[in-house]
C-alpha positions as CSV (number, residue, x, y, z in Angstrom):
1,M,-3.2,-92.6,-46.3
2,N,-2.7,-89.0,-45.4
3,R,-3.6,-87.5,-42.1
4,Y,-6.7,-85.8,-43.4
5,R,-8.2,-89.0,-44.6
6,I,-7.3,-90.7,-41.3
7,A,-9.0,-87.9,-39.4
8,S,-12.1,-88.2,-41.6
9,L,-12.2,-91.9,-41.1
10,F,-11.8,-91.5,-37.3
11,L,-14.7,-89.0,-37.2
12,A,-16.9,-91.3,-39.3
13,L,-16.2,-94.2,-36.9
14,A,-16.9,-92.0,-33.9
15,S,-20.2,-91.0,-35.4
16,L,-21.2,-94.6,-36.0
17,A,-20.2,-95.4,-32.5
18,C,-22.3,-92.6,-31.2
19,I,-25.3,-93.7,-33.2
20,S,-24.9,-97.2,-31.9
21,C,-24.7,-96.0,-28.3
22,N,-27.8,-93.9,-28.8
23,A,-29.7,-96.8,-30.3
24,A,-28.6,-99.1,-27.4
25,E,-29.7,-96.4,-24.9
26,E,-33.0,-96.1,-26.6
27,S,-33.6,-99.9,-26.7
28,T,-32.9,-100.1,-22.9
29,R,-34.9,-97.1,-21.9
30,P,-38.2,-98.0,-20.2
31,P,-41.3,-97.4,-22.2
32,N,-43.2,-94.1,-21.8
33,I,-46.8,-94.6,-20.6
34,V,-49.8,-92.4,-21.7
35,F,-53.1,-93.2,-20.0
36,I,-56.2,-91.6,-21.6
37,F,-59.2,-92.1,-19.5
38,S,-62.7,-91.2,-20.8
39,D,-65.6,-90.5,-18.5
40,D,-68.9,-92.5,-18.6
41,Q,-68.1,-94.0,-22.0
42,G,-69.8,-97.4,-22.4
43,W,-68.3,-100.7,-23.7
44,G,-70.2,-100.3,-27.0
45,D,-69.4,-96.6,-27.6
46,M,-66.9,-97.1,-30.5
47,G,-67.2,-98.1,-34.1
48,V,-64.7,-100.9,-33.5
49,M,-67.1,-102.4,-30.9
50,G,-69.8,-102.6,-33.5
51,H,-71.7,-99.4,-32.8
52,P,-74.0,-98.9,-35.9
53,Q,-74.0,-95.1,-35.8
54,L,-71.3,-93.6,-33.7
55,K,-68.2,-92.5,-35.6
56,T,-64.8,-93.0,-33.8
57,P,-62.3,-93.5,-36.6
58,R,-59.2,-92.6,-34.5
59,L,-60.0,-94.9,-31.6
60,D,-60.8,-97.6,-34.2
61,R,-57.4,-97.0,-35.8
62,L,-55.7,-97.1,-32.3
63,A,-57.3,-100.6,-31.8
64,S,-56.0,-101.7,-35.2
65,E,-52.5,-100.6,-34.2
66,G,-52.6,-102.4,-30.9
67,T,-54.6,-104.9,-28.8
68,M,-58.1,-104.7,-27.5
69,L,-59.4,-106.4,-24.4
70,T,-63.1,-107.2,-24.3
71,S,-63.1,-108.3,-20.6
72,F,-61.6,-105.3,-18.9
73,Y,-63.3,-104.3,-15.6
74,V,-63.0,-101.1,-13.6
75,S,-63.2,-101.7,-9.8
76,G,-66.1,-99.3,-9.2
77,S,-69.2,-98.5,-11.1
78,V,-68.8,-94.7,-10.6
79,C,-65.8,-92.4,-11.1
80,S,-64.0,-92.0,-7.7
81,P,-63.9,-95.7,-6.8
82,S,-62.8,-96.6,-10.3
83,R,-59.9,-94.1,-10.2
84,A,-58.8,-95.0,-6.7
85,A,-58.4,-98.6,-7.6
86,I,-56.2,-97.7,-10.6
87,M,-54.0,-95.5,-8.5
88,T,-53.6,-97.9,-5.5
89,G,-54.2,-101.5,-6.8
90,R,-56.7,-101.9,-4.0
91,F,-60.5,-102.6,-4.1
92,P,-61.8,-99.0,-3.3
93,A,-64.4,-100.2,-0.8
94,R,-61.5,-101.2,1.5
95,D,-60.5,-97.5,1.8
96,G,-64.0,-96.2,2.3
97,V,-64.4,-95.0,-1.3
98,H,-67.9,-96.4,-1.8
99,G,-69.2,-93.6,-4.1
100,H,-68.0,-90.4,-5.7
101,F,-66.3,-87.8,-3.6
102,A,-68.8,-85.0,-3.0
103,T,-69.3,-82.1,-0.5
104,A,-68.0,-82.6,3.0
105,K,-71.6,-82.9,4.2
106,K,-72.5,-85.6,1.7
107,N,-69.3,-87.5,2.4
108,A,-70.0,-87.5,6.1
109,E,-73.5,-88.7,5.6
110,R,-72.1,-91.7,3.7
111,K,-69.3,-92.3,6.1
112,M,-66.8,-91.6,3.4
113,P,-63.5,-89.7,3.6
114,D,-63.2,-86.4,1.8
115,H,-60.4,-87.7,-0.4
116,L,-58.3,-90.7,-1.2
117,D,-55.8,-91.3,1.6
118,P,-52.5,-89.8,0.4
119,S,-50.5,-92.1,2.6
120,L,-51.4,-95.0,0.4
121,V,-48.7,-96.1,-2.1
122,T,-49.8,-95.3,-5.6
123,V,-48.6,-96.5,-9.0
124,V,-47.4,-93.0,-9.6
125,D,-45.2,-93.0,-6.5
126,L,-43.6,-96.2,-7.7
127,L,-43.0,-95.1,-11.2
128,R,-41.5,-91.8,-10.0
129,E,-39.1,-93.7,-7.7
130,G,-38.2,-95.8,-10.7
131,G,-37.0,-92.7,-12.7
132,Y,-40.2,-91.6,-14.4
133,R,-41.3,-88.1,-14.8
134,T,-45.0,-88.1,-13.8
135,G,-47.9,-85.8,-14.9
136,H,-51.6,-85.6,-14.5
137,Y,-54.0,-83.4,-16.5
138,G,-57.8,-83.1,-16.5
139,K,-60.4,-84.6,-14.2
140,W,-59.2,-85.8,-10.8
141,H,-62.1,-86.7,-8.5
142,L,-59.9,-88.4,-5.9
143,G,-61.2,-85.7,-3.7
144,S,-63.9,-83.1,-4.0
145,R,-63.2,-80.2,-6.3
146,H,-65.5,-78.1,-4.0
147,L,-63.0,-78.3,-1.1
148,E,-60.1,-75.8,-1.2
149,D,-58.0,-77.9,1.2
150,M,-58.2,-81.1,-0.8
151,P,-54.8,-82.8,-1.2
152,Q,-53.3,-82.1,-4.6
153,P,-52.0,-84.7,-7.1
154,G,-48.4,-83.9,-6.0
155,E,-49.2,-85.7,-2.7
156,Y,-49.9,-88.8,-4.7
157,G,-46.7,-88.9,-6.7
158,F,-47.2,-86.4,-9.6
159,D,-44.3,-84.1,-10.5
160,E,-46.5,-81.8,-12.6
161,Y,-50.3,-81.6,-12.8
162,R,-53.3,-79.4,-13.7
163,I,-56.7,-80.6,-12.6
164,G,-60.2,-79.6,-13.4
165,T,-61.2,-77.0,-10.9
166,L,-62.9,-73.6,-10.7
167,I,-61.2,-72.7,-7.4
168,G,-57.7,-72.1,-6.1
169,D,-54.7,-70.2,-7.6
170,D,-54.7,-72.0,-10.9
171,P,-58.3,-72.7,-12.0
172,F,-58.5,-75.1,-15.0
173,D,-62.1,-75.0,-16.3
174,I,-63.2,-78.1,-18.1
175,Y,-66.7,-78.1,-16.7
176,S,-68.6,-74.9,-17.6
177,P,-71.1,-75.2,-20.5
178,E,-69.2,-72.7,-22.7
179,V,-65.9,-74.7,-22.3
180,R,-67.4,-78.2,-22.8
181,P,-67.0,-78.2,-26.6
182,V,-63.2,-77.8,-26.2
183,G,-62.7,-79.5,-22.8
184,T,-61.0,-82.6,-24.3
185,K,-58.7,-80.4,-26.4
186,K,-57.6,-78.4,-23.3
187,I,-56.7,-81.5,-21.4
188,L,-54.8,-83.2,-24.2
189,D,-53.0,-80.0,-25.0
190,E,-51.8,-79.8,-21.4
191,A,-50.7,-83.4,-21.5
192,M,-48.8,-82.9,-24.7
193,A,-47.0,-79.9,-23.3
194,F,-45.9,-82.1,-20.4
195,I,-44.6,-84.7,-22.9
196,E,-42.7,-82.1,-24.9
197,R,-41.1,-80.8,-21.7
198,N,-40.1,-84.3,-20.5
199,K,-39.5,-86.3,-23.7
200,D,-35.8,-86.9,-23.0
201,Q,-36.6,-89.2,-20.1
202,P,-39.2,-91.9,-19.3
203,F,-42.5,-90.3,-18.6
204,F,-45.9,-91.3,-17.3
205,V,-48.8,-89.0,-18.0
206,N,-52.6,-89.2,-17.2
207,A,-55.0,-87.4,-19.6
208,W,-58.2,-87.9,-17.7
209,L,-61.0,-86.5,-19.9
210,F,-64.4,-85.2,-18.7
211,D,-66.1,-86.3,-21.9
212,P,-68.7,-87.8,-22.4
213,H,-69.8,-87.1,-18.8
214,A,-73.0,-85.0,-18.6
215,T,-73.8,-82.2,-18.9
216,L,-72.8,-82.2,-22.6
217,N,-72.9,-79.1,-24.8
218,P,-71.3,-79.9,-28.2
219,S,-71.1,-77.2,-30.8
220,E,-73.3,-77.1,-33.9
221,E,-70.3,-78.1,-35.9
222,Q,-69.6,-81.1,-33.7
223,I,-73.2,-82.4,-34.0
224,E,-73.6,-81.7,-37.7
225,P,-72.5,-85.2,-38.8
226,Y,-75.5,-86.5,-36.9
227,A,-78.0,-84.0,-38.1
228,R,-80.2,-86.7,-39.7
229,L,-80.8,-88.3,-36.3
230,A,-83.2,-85.4,-35.2
231,P,-85.9,-83.5,-37.0
232,G,-85.4,-80.0,-38.2
233,D,-82.1,-78.2,-38.4
234,V,-79.0,-78.8,-36.3
235,Q,-80.4,-76.6,-33.4
236,D,-83.2,-79.2,-32.8
237,R,-80.9,-81.3,-30.7
238,G,-81.8,-84.9,-29.8
239,A,-80.0,-87.0,-27.3
240,L,-78.3,-89.1,-30.0
241,Q,-76.8,-86.0,-31.6
242,V,-75.6,-84.5,-28.3
243,Y,-73.9,-87.7,-27.2
244,Y,-72.5,-88.9,-30.5
245,G,-71.3,-85.4,-31.4
246,T,-69.4,-85.2,-28.1
247,V,-67.8,-88.7,-28.5
248,T,-66.8,-88.0,-32.1
249,E,-65.1,-84.8,-31.1
250,M,-63.3,-86.5,-28.3
251,D,-62.1,-89.1,-30.8
252,R,-60.9,-86.4,-33.2
253,Q,-58.8,-84.7,-30.4
254,I,-57.3,-88.0,-29.4
255,G,-56.2,-88.4,-33.0
256,I,-54.5,-85.0,-33.0
257,F,-52.7,-85.9,-29.8
258,L,-51.5,-89.3,-31.2
259,D,-50.3,-87.7,-34.4
260,R,-48.2,-85.3,-32.4
261,L,-46.7,-88.2,-30.5
262,D,-45.7,-89.6,-33.9
263,E,-44.2,-86.3,-35.0
264,L,-42.0,-86.2,-31.8
265,G,-40.7,-89.7,-32.7
266,L,-42.0,-91.1,-29.4
267,A,-44.7,-93.5,-30.5
268,E,-42.4,-96.5,-30.9
269,N,-41.4,-96.5,-27.3
270,T,-44.7,-95.4,-25.7
271,I,-47.5,-97.5,-24.3
272,V,-50.8,-95.8,-25.0
273,I,-53.7,-97.0,-22.9
274,F,-57.3,-96.0,-23.5
275,T,-60.3,-96.9,-21.4
276,S,-63.3,-95.5,-19.5
277,D,-64.0,-95.1,-15.8
278,N,-67.4,-96.8,-15.7
279,G,-70.4,-97.7,-17.8
280,P,-72.6,-95.2,-19.6
281,E,-74.8,-92.7,-17.7
282,D,-78.6,-93.2,-17.6
283,M,-81.2,-90.8,-18.8
284,H,-82.9,-91.0,-15.4
285,I,-80.2,-88.8,-14.0
286,A,-81.3,-85.1,-14.4
287,N,-78.1,-83.7,-16.0
288,A,-78.1,-86.6,-18.5
289,S,-81.7,-86.5,-19.5
290,H,-80.6,-84.8,-22.8
291,S,-77.7,-87.2,-23.5
292,G,-77.8,-90.4,-21.5
293,I,-77.9,-92.9,-24.4
294,G,-74.4,-94.3,-24.3
295,S,-74.1,-98.0,-25.2
296,A,-73.2,-100.8,-22.8
297,G,-73.0,-103.1,-25.8
298,P,-74.7,-106.5,-25.1
299,F,-74.5,-106.1,-21.4
300,R,-77.1,-105.5,-18.7
301,G,-76.5,-102.6,-16.4
302,R,-75.3,-99.0,-16.7
303,K,-73.4,-96.6,-14.5
304,R,-73.8,-97.4,-10.7
305,S,-74.8,-101.0,-11.5
306,I,-72.4,-103.8,-10.9
307,Y,-74.0,-105.8,-13.6
308,E,-71.5,-106.0,-16.6
309,G,-72.7,-102.8,-18.3
310,G,-71.7,-100.7,-15.3
311,I,-68.2,-102.1,-14.7
312,R,-67.0,-103.6,-18.0
313,V,-65.7,-101.0,-20.4
314,P,-63.6,-100.6,-23.5
315,F,-59.8,-101.1,-23.3
316,I,-57.1,-100.6,-25.9
317,V,-53.4,-100.8,-25.5
318,R,-50.9,-99.7,-28.3
319,W,-47.3,-100.6,-27.8
320,P,-45.5,-101.0,-31.1
321,G,-43.4,-104.1,-31.4
322,Q,-44.9,-105.5,-28.2
323,A,-48.7,-105.5,-28.2
324,P,-49.7,-107.3,-31.4
325,E,-51.5,-105.1,-33.9
326,G,-55.2,-105.8,-34.5
327,R,-55.4,-108.4,-31.7
328,V,-58.6,-108.9,-29.9
329,D,-58.2,-110.7,-26.6
330,N,-61.6,-112.2,-25.5
331,D,-60.1,-114.5,-22.9
332,S,-58.0,-112.4,-20.4
333,V,-59.8,-110.8,-17.5
334,F,-57.9,-107.6,-16.6
335,A,-59.0,-105.0,-14.1
336,G,-58.3,-101.6,-12.7
337,V,-56.6,-103.0,-9.6
338,D,-54.1,-104.7,-11.9
339,F,-52.7,-101.4,-13.2
340,L,-50.2,-100.9,-10.4
341,P,-48.4,-104.3,-10.5
342,T,-48.7,-104.6,-14.3
343,L,-47.4,-101.1,-15.2
344,C,-44.6,-101.4,-12.7
345,D,-43.5,-104.6,-14.3
346,L,-43.6,-103.1,-17.8
347,A,-41.6,-100.1,-16.5
348,G,-39.0,-102.3,-14.9
349,V,-39.9,-101.2,-11.4
350,S,-39.5,-104.1,-9.0
351,L,-42.1,-104.6,-6.2
352,E,-40.2,-107.5,-4.7
353,D,-39.0,-105.7,-1.6
354,R,-42.2,-103.6,-1.2
355,D,-44.7,-104.6,1.4
356,L,-47.8,-103.7,-0.6
357,D,-51.2,-104.8,0.5
358,I,-52.9,-104.8,-2.9
359,D,-55.6,-106.8,-4.6
360,G,-54.4,-106.6,-8.2
361,E,-52.0,-109.0,-9.9
362,N,-49.2,-108.6,-12.4
363,L,-50.7,-109.4,-15.8
364,A,-48.0,-107.8,-18.0
365,P,-47.9,-110.7,-20.5
366,I,-51.3,-109.5,-21.7
367,F,-49.6,-106.3,-23.0
368,R,-47.3,-108.5,-25.1
369,G,-50.0,-110.6,-26.7
370,Q,-50.5,-113.5,-24.3
371,S,-53.9,-114.5,-22.9
372,I,-53.6,-114.9,-19.2
373,E,-56.0,-116.6,-16.7
374,R,-56.0,-114.5,-13.5
375,S,-55.5,-116.2,-10.2
376,R,-57.4,-113.8,-7.9
377,P,-61.2,-113.1,-8.0
378,L,-62.6,-109.6,-8.5
379,L,-65.0,-108.1,-6.0
380,W,-67.4,-105.1,-6.1
381,E,-69.8,-103.4,-3.6
382,W,-72.5,-100.8,-4.4
383,R,-74.4,-99.4,-1.4
384,W,-76.5,-96.8,-3.0
385,K,-79.5,-96.3,-5.3
386,I,-79.2,-97.2,-8.9
387,W,-81.0,-94.7,-11.1
388,S,-82.3,-96.9,-13.9
389,D,-85.1,-99.3,-14.8
390,P,-85.3,-102.5,-12.7
391,H,-83.5,-104.7,-15.2
392,H,-80.3,-102.8,-14.5
393,R,-80.5,-102.6,-10.7
394,S,-78.0,-105.1,-9.4
395,P,-77.6,-106.6,-5.9
396,I,-75.2,-105.0,-3.5
397,L,-72.2,-107.4,-3.9
398,A,-70.6,-109.1,-6.9
399,I,-67.6,-111.4,-7.5
400,R,-66.1,-112.8,-10.7
401,D,-63.9,-115.8,-10.5
402,G,-63.0,-117.6,-13.7
403,K,-66.1,-118.0,-15.9
404,W,-68.5,-117.5,-12.9
405,K,-70.0,-114.2,-11.7
406,L,-72.1,-114.2,-8.6
407,L,-74.2,-111.3,-7.4
408,L,-76.0,-111.2,-4.0
409,N,-77.4,-109.1,-1.3
410,P,-75.8,-109.7,2.1
411,D,-79.1,-111.0,3.5
412,R,-79.3,-113.4,0.5
413,S,-82.6,-111.7,-0.6
414,R,-81.2,-111.9,-4.2
415,V,-78.7,-114.5,-5.3
416,E,-77.7,-114.6,-9.0
417,L,-75.1,-116.8,-10.6
418,Y,-74.0,-116.4,-14.3
419,D,-71.6,-118.2,-16.6
420,I,-70.4,-114.9,-17.8
421,V,-68.5,-116.3,-20.7
422,A,-71.5,-118.1,-22.1
423,D,-74.0,-115.5,-20.9
424,P,-72.4,-112.1,-20.9
425,A,-75.9,-110.5,-20.8
426,E,-76.5,-112.0,-17.4
427,S,-79.9,-113.3,-18.5
428,N,-79.9,-116.9,-17.2
429,N,-79.6,-117.2,-13.5
430,L,-77.9,-120.5,-12.7
431,S,-77.9,-120.2,-8.9
432,G,-80.3,-123.1,-8.4
433,F,-78.2,-125.5,-10.5
434,Y,-74.8,-124.9,-9.0
435,P,-75.2,-124.7,-5.2
436,D,-71.5,-125.5,-4.5
437,V,-70.4,-122.6,-6.7
438,V,-72.9,-120.3,-5.0
439,K,-71.6,-121.3,-1.6
440,R,-67.9,-121.0,-2.5
441,L,-68.3,-117.5,-4.1
442,S,-70.8,-116.1,-1.6
443,D,-68.5,-117.2,1.3
444,I,-65.7,-115.2,-0.3
445,A,-67.8,-112.2,-1.0
446,L,-69.5,-112.0,2.4
447,E,-66.2,-112.5,4.2
448,W,-64.7,-109.7,2.2
449,Q,-67.6,-107.4,2.9
450,A,-67.4,-108.1,6.6
451,E,-63.9,-106.6,6.6
452,L,-64.9,-103.3,4.9
453,P,-65.4,-100.1,6.8
454,E,-68.8,-99.8,8.2
455,G,-71.2,-97.3,6.8
456,P,-74.9,-96.7,5.8
457,M,-76.7,-98.2,2.8
458,H,-79.5,-96.5,0.9
459,E,-82.8,-98.2,1.7
460,T,-83.2,-99.2,-1.9
461,A,-79.7,-100.7,-2.3
462,G,-79.9,-104.1,-3.9
463,S,-83.6,-103.7,-4.8
464,N,-85.0,-104.2,-8.3
465,T,-88.6,-103.4,-7.4
466,W,-90.8,-101.0,-9.4
467,P,-91.7,-98.4,-8.3
468,W,-88.9,-97.8,-5.8
469,P,-89.8,-97.8,-2.1
470,K,-90.2,-94.2,-0.9
471,G,-86.8,-92.9,0.0
472,K,-84.2,-90.2,-0.5
């Protein structure tokens, strides 16, 4: 064998070794994590959830490529509490986040802080410490966008970010009416640019959308597929057209984003999570009077309510080779507070030596196709008015433990117990038949509430009377 053939053989072997090393490195690299968070999208607002009219082909496909959980709960029935729980793993009421962050005056009236406490450890802090590059794009609402001195996402662990705001040095408009038809595209484009900049290392990125939160303003082209749902031409917009057109465009943009992830060769080692921050908005809210027809599926309650429809939302996870394709998990109960411990486990970030005071639990096996029975109950509190008809107006407190869900007012003026597995619509109050269950769960809920920061409650909180008592 001459020296040229020996040299060629050596180079070939070296090349194979390099490929082998790269493959080994890729197999041991922690998974990337992409978290797409829609806004005010109900449990039933996807074709795959059985919606008879709404077209969401790309989300339906995402569900077929991964696993769908039908019992995923956010930890607040409006945006800020829901988002705070995902970031911290803590029930938001513990940190005074009882409603959405608003103006300083409104926050003060409700004895709320102006923003999430940046000294709290977040899932983003932990992932960044574990070697992840972290990014956030789109809606934020862990502080008020009206306050110029609000802590920025960098104070919560994000390396790069661009949040929806009309103030400051880098305004990012996803709110104004003329921008609304392309708001989702703007957010996903920013998130994809972050991925392209950081694709050579593990990354975690939030794409927190503003759709389909009111006020909606889809283009004529976007509502055209639903023209038959309103009389006259496409300019005679009905609520169905406005809402469906917005969600279908959101779905289309998510599809473009996921296709680009494939083109970059990143999909195989990327966990994609899709869910919503709370249940669908109600038409009784002024800015949603033209669009508030989102579907809570079979559930009672809408946004603000702590009946199922306000806190139980769609959830899809795609993780090729790990989350089984086309699986529907009807048994596992997973919640927003579980994000922190679960994602850290999936990312290989140990919490063993961390003194974290969190309420969530590590349910990582769910992402690998196992059904898991949680060991900790879930708790909610809603102190304010619920803008909806009486059927959706829940009591102030709720707890779910196993198959049972109890709702009650602290003065026990309303006590409702449901076997939520057999009766997901919360239509058959069993409180009179299981006094031991009522006592056990009400003791837990009332003890928990007694430890929460003190603050006012709206005079109609926990009431389902009609009409409402006169109040604010």
